[in-house]
C-alpha positions in Angstrom: 0.0 0.0 -0.2 1.5 3.6 -1.1 -0.1 7.1 0.2 0.3 10.4 -1.5 3.5 12.3 0.5 1.7 15.4 -0.2 -0.8 14.4 2.2 1.9 14.0 5.0 1.4 10.0 4.8 4.5 7.9 4.2 4.9 4.8 2.2 4.1 1.6 4.1 6.7 -1.2 3.7 4.8 -4.2 1.8 4.5 -7.6 3.6 6.1 -10.5 2.1 2.8 -12.8 2.4 0.9 -10.2 1.1 3.3 -9.4 -2.0 3.3 -13.2 -2.8 -0.5 -13.9 -2.9 -0.9 -10.2 -4.7 -0.6 -9.7 -8.6 1.1 -6.3 -9.2 1.0 -4.3 -12.3 3.8 -2.4 -14.3 2.1 0.8 -13.0 2.0 -0.2 -9.4 5.5 -1.0 -9.7 6.7 2.2 -11.2 4.6 4.1 -8.7 6.4 1.9 -6.2 9.6 3.0 -7.3 9.0 6.6 -7.3 7.9 6.2 -3.8 11.0 4.2 -2.5 13.6 6.7 -4.0 11.7 9.5 -2.6 11.9 7.8 1.0 15.5 7.1 0.4 16.2 10.8 -0.8 15.3 11.8 3.1 15.5 8.5 4.9 15.6 10.0 8.5 12.2 11.7 7.7 10.3 8.7 5.5 11.5 5.6 6.7 9.8 3.0 8.8 11.4 2.2 12.2 11.3 -1.3 11.4 12.9 -1.5 8.3 16.5 -0.9 7.3 18.0 0.9 4.4 19.4 -2.2 2.7 15.7 -3.5 2.8 14.6 -0.6 1.2 17.4 -0.9 -1.3 16.8 -4.6 -2.0 13.1 -4.0 -2.4 14.0 -1.4 -5.2 16.6 -3.4 -6.8 14.0 -6.2 -7.1 11.1 -3.6 -9.0 13.9 -2.1 -11.1 14.8 -5.7 -12.3 11.0 -6.4 -13.0 10.5 -2.9 -14.6 13.4 -2.7 -17.0 14.2 -6.6 -17.5 17.7 -6.4 -15.7 19.1 -9.3 -14.1 19.9 -9.0 -10.4 23.8 -8.8 -10.7 23.7 -6.0 -13.5 21.4 -3.7 -11.8 23.4 -4.2 -8.4 26.2 -2.9 -10.2 24.6 -0.2 -11.6 23.1 0.9 -8.1 26.8 1.0 -6.9 27.7 3.5 -9.8 25.2 6.0 -9.8 22.9 8.0 -7.4 19.5 6.9 -7.4 18.3 10.1 -9.4 21.0 9.5 -12.0 20.5 5.9 -11.9 16.9 6.2 -13.0 17.8 8.7 -16.0 20.4 6.3 -17.4 17.8 3.5 -17.1 15.4 5.7 -18.9 18.0 6.6 -21.4 19.1 3.2 -22.3 15.9 2.0 -23.1 15.6 4.7 -26.2 17.8 4.0 -29.3 20.5 6.6 -30.0 20.3 8.9 -32.9 22.0 7.3 -36.2 25.1 9.1 -36.9 27.5 8.7 -40.0 31.1 9.9 -40.5 32.3 11.4 -43.5 35.3 9.9 -45.4 37.6 12.9 -45.8 39.4 10.5 -48.2 36.9 11.0 -50.8 34.8 14.0 -50.2 34.0 17.2 -47.6 31.2 16.7 -45.1 29.3 19.9 -46.5 29.3 18.3 -50.4 28.2 15.0 -48.6 25.5 16.7 -46.3 24.1 18.5 -49.7 24.1 15.5 -51.7 22.3 13.5 -48.9 19.9 16.3 -48.2 18.5 15.9 -52.1 18.1 12.5 -51.6 15.4 13.4 -48.9 17.7 12.9 -45.8 17.0 14.9 -42.8 20.5 15.8 -40.8 22.6 18.1 -39.0 26.3 18.4 -37.9 26.9 16.1 -34.8 28.7 18.7 -32.8 31.1 21.3 -32.2 33.6 18.6 -31.1 33.9 16.7 -34.8 34.3 17.8 -38.0 33.4 14.6 -39.7 29.9 13.7 -37.8 26.6 14.1 -39.2 23.5 13.1 -36.9 20.5 11.9 -39.1 16.9 12.6 -38.0 15.1 11.0 -40.7 15.7 9.6 -44.3 13.3 8.7 -47.1 16.2 6.3 -48.5 18.2 3.5 -46.7 21.3 5.0 -45.8 23.4 1.7 -46.5 22.2 1.5 -50.1 22.8 5.0 -51.3 25.1 5.8 -54.1 27.2 7.9 -51.7 27.3 5.0 -49.3 28.3 2.5 -52.1 31.1 4.8 -53.3 32.3 4.7 -49.6 31.6 8.9 -49.1 30.7 7.7 -45.6 30.4 5.1 -42.6 27.7 4.2 -40.6 29.3 4.7 -37.1 28.2 5.4 -33.5 29.1 9.1 -32.4 31.1 7.5 -29.4 33.1 5.1 -31.8 34.7 8.5 -33.1 36.1 9.4 -29.7 39.0 6.9 -29.6 40.4 7.8 -32.7 40.4 11.4 -31.9 42.3 10.6 -28.7 44.9 8.7 -30.4 45.4 11.6 -33.0 47.8 10.0 -35.4 50.0 11.6 -37.5 51.1 11.1 -41.2 53.5 8.8 -42.0 53.3 7.0 -38.7 53.3 3.1 -38.2 50.1 2.3 -36.5 48.0 -0.5 -35.1 44.4 -0.8 -34.6 44.7 -4.3 -32.5 41.0 -5.4 -32.5 39.7 -3.5 -35.9 36.6 -5.3 -37.0 34.4 -4.2 -38.4 36.7 -1.6 -39.9 35.3 1.7 -38.8 37.8 3.2 -36.1 40.6 1.8 -38.6 39.2 3.6 -41.8 39.1 7.1 -39.6 42.7 6.5 -38.6 43.7 6.2 -42.7 41.7 9.2 -43.3 43.3 11.2 -40.5 46.7 9.9 -42.1 45.7 10.9 -45.3 46.6 7.3 -46.5 50.3 8.1 -45.6 52.4 5.8 -43.5 51.3 2.3 -42.6 48.2 1.0 -40.9 48.1 -2.4 -39.4 44.4 -3.5 -38.8 44.5 -6.8 -36.8 41.7 -9.1 -35.5 41.6 -12.3 -34.4 38.3 -13.5 -35.7 38.5 -14.7 -39.5 35.0 -14.2 -40.3 35.0 -10.5 -38.9 38.0 -9.5 -40.9 36.2 -10.1 -43.9 34.1 -6.9 -43.0 37.4 -5.0 -42.7 38.4 -6.0 -45.9 35.3 -4.8 -47.8 35.1 -1.5 -45.8 38.5 -0.7 -46.9 38.1 -1.2 -50.2 34.8 0.7 -50.3 36.1 3.7 -48.2 39.5 3.9 -50.5 42.1 3.1 -47.7 45.5 2.0 -49.5 47.9 2.4 -46.5 46.7 -0.7 -44.7 47.7 -4.3 -43.9 45.3 -6.7 -42.7 46.2 -9.5 -40.4 44.4 -12.2 -38.3 46.3 -12.7 -35.5 45.7 -13.2 -31.6 46.0 -10.0 -30.2 47.7 -11.6 -26.9 50.4 -12.9 -28.8 51.1 -10.3 -31.2 54.4 -9.0 -29.4 55.8 -12.1 -31.1 54.6 -10.9 -34.6 55.5 -7.4 -34.8 56.8 -4.4 -32.5 58.0 -0.7 -33.0 54.8 1.0 -33.2 54.0 5.0 -33.1 50.9 4.5 -31.7 48.1 1.6 -31.0 44.6 1.7 -30.5 43.0 -1.0 -28.4 39.3 -1.1 -28.6 39.1 -3.9 -26.1 36.4 -6.8 -26.4 33.9 -6.2 -23.4 30.4 -7.2 -22.1 28.8 -4.0 -24.0 27.0 -2.8 -20.9 27.2 0.6 -22.4 25.3 -0.3 -25.6 22.2 -1.7 -24.4 19.8 0.0 -26.5 21.4 -1.8 -29.2 21.6 -5.1 -27.7 18.7 -5.6 -25.2 19.7 -9.2 -24.3 22.7 -7.7 -22.4 20.4 -6.6 -19.6 19.6 -10.4 -18.7 22.4 -12.5 -20.0 25.6 -10.9 -18.6 26.9 -12.1 -15.0 29.8 -12.1 -13.0 31.9 -14.8 -14.8 31.5 -12.9 -17.9 32.7 -9.7 -16.2 35.5 -11.6 -15.0 36.7 -12.9 -18.0 36.5 -9.9 -20.1 38.6 -8.1 -17.4 41.5 -10.6 -17.8 41.2 -10.6 -21.3 41.6 -6.8 -21.5 44.7 -7.1 -19.0 46.6 -9.2 -21.0 45.8 -7.4 -24.5 46.6 -3.8 -22.6 49.8 -5.3 -21.8 50.8 -6.6 -25.1 49.7 -3.5 -26.7 52.2 -1.4 -24.4 54.9 -3.9 -25.4 54.4 -3.3 -29.0 54.9 0.6 -28.5 58.1 1.9 -29.2 58.8 4.6 -26.2 61.7 6.0 -28.2 59.3 7.3 -31.1 59.6 10.9 -32.2 56.0 11.4 -32.7 54.3 8.7 -30.9 54.8 6.3 -27.9 50.9 6.6 -27.1 48.4 3.7 -26.5 44.4 4.3 -26.4 42.0 1.8 -24.4 38.4 2.1 -25.1 35.5 -0.2 -24.1 32.0 0.1 -24.9 31.4 -1.0 -21.2 30.6 1.3 -18.0 31.5 -1.3 -15.4 34.4 -0.2 -13.7 36.0 -4.0 -13.7 36.5 -3.5 -17.4 38.0 0.1 -17.3 39.7 1.8 -14.2 40.9 -1.7 -12.9 42.5 -2.7 -16.1 44.4 0.5 -16.4 45.4 0.5 -12.7 46.7 -2.7 -13.4 48.6 -1.7 -16.4 50.1 1.2 -14.4 51.6 -1.2 -11.9 53.2 -3.7 -14.4 54.4 -1.3 -17.2 56.6 2.0 -17.3 53.5 4.2 -18.8 51.5 7.1 -17.4 48.1 8.6 -18.3 47.9 11.6 -20.1 44.8 14.2 -21.0 42.7 12.5 -23.9 42.3 15.6 -25.8 38.9 15.4 -25.6 36.5 18.7 -24.2 34.0 16.8 -22.7 33.0 13.9 -20.8 32.9 12.8 -17.1 36.2 12.2 -15.3 37.3 8.4 -14.5 36.6 6.9 -11.0 39.2 7.3 -8.5 37.2 5.9 -5.8 34.8 3.0 -6.3 32.9 1.9 -2.9 35.9 0.3 -0.9 38.3 0.6 -3.7 41.1 3.4 -4.4 42.5 3.8 -7.7 45.6 5.8 -9.0 44.7 9.5 -8.7 45.7 10.2 -12.6 42.7 7.9 -13.6 40.8 11.4 -13.4 42.5 12.0 -16.6 40.3 9.2 -18.0 36.9 10.1 -19.7 33.2 8.2 -19.4 30.4 8.7 -21.8 26.9 8.1 -20.9 23.7 7.8 -22.7 21.8 10.2 -20.4 24.3 13.0 -20.3 26.0 13.0 -23.9 23.2 11.1 -26.0 25.8 8.3 -26.9 26.4 4.9 -26.3 28.0 4.2 -22.8 31.9 4.3 -23.5 35.0 4.8 -21.6 38.6 6.2 -23.1 41.9 6.1 -21.7 45.4 7.5 -23.1 48.4 6.5 -22.1 52.0 7.6 -22.7 55.1 4.8 -22.8 58.3 6.6 -21.2 60.5 3.4 -21.3 60.9 0.1 -23.0 62.3 -1.7 -20.1 59.6 -3.7 -18.2 59.6 -3.1 -14.3 59.8 -6.6 -13.4 62.0 -9.8 -14.2 61.5 -12.3 -16.6 60.3 -15.1 -13.9 57.8 -12.2 -12.7 56.4 -11.6 -16.1 55.8 -15.1 -17.0 54.3 -15.8 -13.8 51.9 -13.1 -14.3 51.0 -14.4 -17.6 50.4 -17.6 -16.2 47.8 -16.4 -13.5 46.0 -14.3 -16.7 46.0 -17.4 -18.7 44.6 -19.6 -15.7 42.1 -16.8 -14.6 40.7 -17.0 -18.4 40.4 -20.6 -18.2 39.0 -20.7 -14.8 36.3 -18.6 -15.9 35.7 -20.4 -18.8 35.4 -23.8 -16.7 32.8 -21.9 -14.5 30.7 -21.1 -17.4 30.5 -24.9 -18.5 29.9 -25.9 -14.9 27.3 -23.5 -14.4 25.2 -25.0 -17.3 22.9 -27.7 -16.7 24.0 -31.2 -18.0 21.0 -31.7 -20.1 20.9 -28.3 -21.5 24.6 -29.0 -22.6 23.6 -32.6 -24.3 21.0 -30.9 -26.0 23.1 -28.1 -27.1 26.0 -30.2 -28.4 23.5 -32.4 -30.2 22.0 -29.1 -32.0 25.8 -28.3 -32.9 26.4 -31.6 -34.3 23.0 -31.9 -36.3 22.6 -28.5 -37.5 26.0 -26.7 -38.2 26.1 -23.1 -38.6 27.5 -20.6 -41.2 28.7 -22.0 -44.4 27.8 -25.5 -43.6 24.3 -25.1 -42.5 22.2 -27.7 -44.0 24.7 -29.9 -45.4 25.4 -33.2 -44.4 28.1 -34.2 -42.0 30.9 -36.1 -43.8 33.8 -38.5 -42.1 37.1 -37.4 -41.9 37.9 -40.1 -45.1 35.1 -38.6 -47.2 36.4 -35.0 -46.3 39.7 -36.1 -47.6 38.7 -37.3 -50.8 36.4 -34.3 -51.5 39.6 -32.1 -50.8 41.6 -34.2 -53.5 39.0 -33.9 -55.9 38.7 -29.9 -55.5 42.6 -29.8 -55.9 42.3 -32.0 -58.8 39.7 -30.2 -60.5 41.5 -27.0 -59.8 44.5 -28.0 -61.6 42.9 -30.2 -64.3 42.4 -27.6 -67.0 45.1 -25.0 -66.0 48.8 -24.9 -67.6 51.4 -24.2 -65.5 52.6 -20.5 -65.9 56.2 -20.6 -65.0 57.2 -23.6 -67.4 60.2 -22.5 -69.9 58.9 -21.6 -73.5 59.6 -24.2 -75.9 62.1 -23.2 -78.9 60.2 -24.2 -82.1 61.8 -23.7 -85.6 59.5 -21.6 -87.7 58.0 -23.5 -90.6 57.4 -21.0 -93.7 53.8 -21.1 -95.4 53.6 -20.9 -99.3 50.4 -19.6 -100.7 49.2 -21.7 -103.2 47.0 -19.2 -104.6 49.9 -17.2 -105.6 49.5 -15.6 -109.3 51.9 -17.2 -111.7 53.4 -14.5 -113.9 54.7 -15.5 -117.6 57.9 -14.2 -118.2 59.5 -14.4 -121.7 61.3 -17.7 -122.5 64.9 -16.5 -122.9 65.2 -14.5 -119.6 66.9 -17.6 -117.7 68.7 -15.1 -115.5 66.0 -13.4 -114.1 64.5 -17.0 -113.2 64.4 -17.9 -109.4 64.4 -21.3 -108.1 62.5 -22.0 -104.8 64.4 -24.3 -102.4 62.7 -27.6 -101.2 63.5 -26.6 -97.6 61.6 -23.8 -97.6 58.5 -26.0 -98.9 56.5 -27.9 -96.2 56.4 -31.4 -97.4 52.7 -32.2 -97.2 52.3 -34.1 -100.0 53.8 -34.9 -103.6 51.4 -32.6 -105.3 52.7 -29.4 -103.5 56.5 -30.5 -104.3 55.9 -30.5 -107.9 54.0 -27.2 -107.9 56.9 -25.9 -106.1 59.4 -27.2 -108.7 57.5 -25.7 -111.6 56.8 -22.5 -109.8 59.3 -19.9 -111.1 59.1 -16.1 -110.4 61.0 -13.3 -112.1 63.9 -12.1 -109.8 63.0 -8.7 -109.2 63.4 -6.6 -105.9 59.8 -6.1 -105.3 59.0 -9.5 -106.3 61.8 -11.1 -104.1 60.3 -9.5 -100.9 56.9 -10.3 -101.6 57.9 -14.0 -102.1 60.1 -13.7 -98.8 56.4 -12.0 -97.3 54.6 -15.1 -98.4 57.2 -17.5 -97.3 57.2 -16.3 -94.0 53.4 -15.8 -93.6 53.6 -11.9 -93.5 50.6 -10.3 -95.3 51.4 -9.0 -98.9 50.7 -5.7 -100.0 48.2 -5.8 -102.8 49.2 -3.2 -105.6 46.9 -1.5 -108.1 45.8 -3.7 -111.3 46.6 -0.7 -113.6 50.2 -0.2 -112.3 50.8 -4.1 -112.6 49.7 -4.1 -116.4 51.7 -1.1 -117.0 54.9 -2.8 -115.3 54.3 -6.1 -117.2 53.9 -4.1 -120.7 57.1 -2.3 -119.8 59.0 -5.4 -119.1 57.8 -7.0 -122.4 59.0 -3.9 -124.2 62.4 -4.1 -122.9 63.1 -7.7 -123.2 62.0 -7.2 -127.1 64.4 -4.4 -127.5 67.1 -6.8 -126.1 66.5 -9.5 -128.2 66.4 -7.2 -131.5 69.7 -5.8 -130.3 
């Protein structure tokens, strides 16, 4: 039973027996949430003597979980982070989707030209804010933004406003060597390439081979030509390559800041998921620090970002890195944002963590985000190799223990059903295809290899030297020279004639051509198979008549 406080009546705490028997509507729960928050705002005045503050908080958490569909663990974390009034604003803002934003690709166009082109197509948009020169916020559109000619030409990327912040904090310079350690689907990597103006080298890495395809596609569409795309485990990247000027680590997280995009986070994430992400993030951040060159003239910076609002995935990870490596926190260069926690419940973090920045949906109208910028001031590691190996083993064991806990928590019946479903219905490319044995798979692979090489010639074989066979045009016109012009006759060699039959040999023997310069050239062209120049018929007749007259004069003399 709740009473109006305007009538100077206080909220009465419900009994457990009546609560179980009575069915409560969402409107009643909403009203009870308001009443409890009012009681907690001035607890001495409105409290009941029989009930403590923890009982009120437990009831409030229970009602909030029902009303907003959160699990008990995540709601408890949010209640620890925010005051009650701010918590209500955060929960309400998380229920509303964030405005659609796009980033102009400065490699191909300018923001005002892109805005004019999209406005002509019926898109209602505005600049995102004074803090960015490439962002646009879209209010409504008559055409799908993922299929416009401008999108297909690579003039813009559909990207959240919060994902622009880590690249702005990184501030890459031209002709630098930059690593995007977890780059898929390529939004932040392409932003880095556009700021670098396609100079220097950008290494875009991601451990997921399927997601790396999106990076390749987006880089091709957006015109990024200074990138090298790799698919390596980020935790082992120090063994692959080091000596980078700047590194962006957008670490994998629980996604508690993007509840509006993925509402399943509210009910699926638990303490084990947070612990697993925390251990993975620590390992990735240490490897990122090891890959950066502290002696870089322009860089030596690492930017760490997550789309989570939990301190375990943000401040705890940075505080751990400050203890294990020679790094320090520096200002992010972002003009707005809430300062990071230096105190959280009974925990105390390094005082320089106030240089990090937090972003919330209820204050900045963007997804929940965290950004920290680190500067490496020495390449030496402030610990022995044995201690370093021990730390790595601890992290690996913590990750494996978290996975084992997840497997233990799942029921054996659900596990067996899940395994059967995986065996029966494979996902991805093999969906709907029969399950083959190892022998059948080997045979199938061999057939594929044979079919590939069956009709293809080896490109790098040495060319065979074959002697040229001269062709004779059998349709050549036989000119009739005079009988006594024996010196002007030319006999055709047998070696120049292809021996295809007796008739061809006899024709070649009987063939006699006058030995003039042009006729010899024409004959050689015929033998070599080259095209023959056709002279005018009148010129040919006049030449033959002139030749006959000369022969008659010689006979008379």
